[in-house]
C-alpha positions, 0 to 999 in steps of 0.5 A: 416753522420758527425752528426752520426759520432760525436754522436758515438765519443761523446758516446765513450768519455763519456763511457771512462770517466765513466770507468775511474771514476768507475775504469777500473779493476772493470768495465772490470772484471764485464763486462767479467763475464756478457759477459761470462754468457750472451754469454755462455748461449746464445750458449746453446739450450734454454732448457739447458740455462733455466736449467743453469739459474735455477742453477745460481739462486740456487747458488745465493740463497746459496751464497747471504744469505742476499737476502734469508733473505730479501725474508723470512722477506717479506713473513712472513710479506705479507703472514702470513697465510701460513706455513713455508714450503709453504713460503720456496717453494715460496722463492726458487721459487723466485730464480728459476724464476730469474735464468730462466729469466737470461737464457731467456735473454741470448737467446734474440739474437736467437729470431725473428718473426718466432720463438717468438710464441714458447717462448711467447704467448699473453693473452688479446692483445685486451686490449693493442690494444684498449688502444693504439687505443684511442691515449691518450698515454698508461702507461703500469703498470707492475712489477718485475714479471716473466721474465720482461725483456722478456716481452717488448722484445717479445712485440717488436718482435711481432711488438709493440715496446715501451718506458720504464723507466729503472735505468741505470746499474752502470757498463757502459759496462754491460749497453751497452750490455743490451741496445743493446739487448733491443733495437734490435726491436725498444724498447727505454729505458728512464733513470729514472733520469730526465725522466719526459720531455721525458715521457710526450713527448712520452705520449702526442704523443700517445706512450706507456711507461712501468713503473715498479711500484712495488718497494720501493720508497723514501718518496720524490718520493712516497706515502704510500698505502696498499700492502699485508696489510702493508703500502708501500711507492710506486711511485707516478709517474704513478698516477701523469702522468695519471692525468697530461696527461689523458693517459690510465693506462694498467696493463701488465705482463709476467708469466711462464706457467710451464705445457706448458713451455711457457711465457704468456704475459698478458694485463688486461683491463685498470684501470680507473683513478679517477680525483676529482680535489684534486690532492694530494688525487687523487694521493694516491687513484689511486696509491692504486688502481694500487698497488692492481692490481699488488698485485693480480697478485703476490698473484696468482703467488707468486713464480714469484715475486721479494721477495728478494727486500726490498719492505717495507724499507721506513717506515712511520715516527715513525715506526721502520725499518724492515730489 
């Protein structure tokens, strides 16, 4: 018990230090907005919360024109075969999806084992169970598709808690609010900074680690592979970990079913990791294969991906900037 009390005291001291460094006024104002939206939407019936979330998404589209421009640029690059109207529909869908995800996140405290099936259902759970049963560790390959925060949360409610890499939110109070909800049913987030040791430990123990592998990466941490016909700097972490540990790489993602008004948590069959002994080439080869799987999902459901992200920001040496 004294050790637990010491941990709590140390955490509070660290939190206070972070707030001072960042600025108390800014930190508490941002937290007040996040708390109000989260708890305000949480008081609403789910259908109202989703509608309100989509309203926030539409508002964000209007007041954050730079994000709209990023989405438009990305769609022109990735889907040039579509006409302007089709791309505009996808762009609006991106903001609608983000708003819906916000509404769902605010409903997290209401979710439990008795009602989760009315919100999230499985497709391909047998693929997940088969991967775990191999006891080699599982790297859950996923991306910013659908309500991605809901995917790991719902999975834990169903009885399958896991670890996942996450970038800490700059505001420590907002981060604590998010973390308290994420971990309610046993999930554990691992800070992306300095995560290697903890991830290796988890995989070698046969655990599951979720990694969002669809965002732009720096040259130091990524490799260039094809993504929608363009070279995209992509994290080499998934391939590096798979080659080093022998862990299963399993694609998993969540999709919104507009007709049924429900989310579908999907697991595809594992992706074989190619290991020729040439680590440098194997990392590029496997990263390209993993990325193609995510691209195929996005192509099928383009309005549920994060097009506002500057995915092609890091360019090969000599190529001009895009954004």
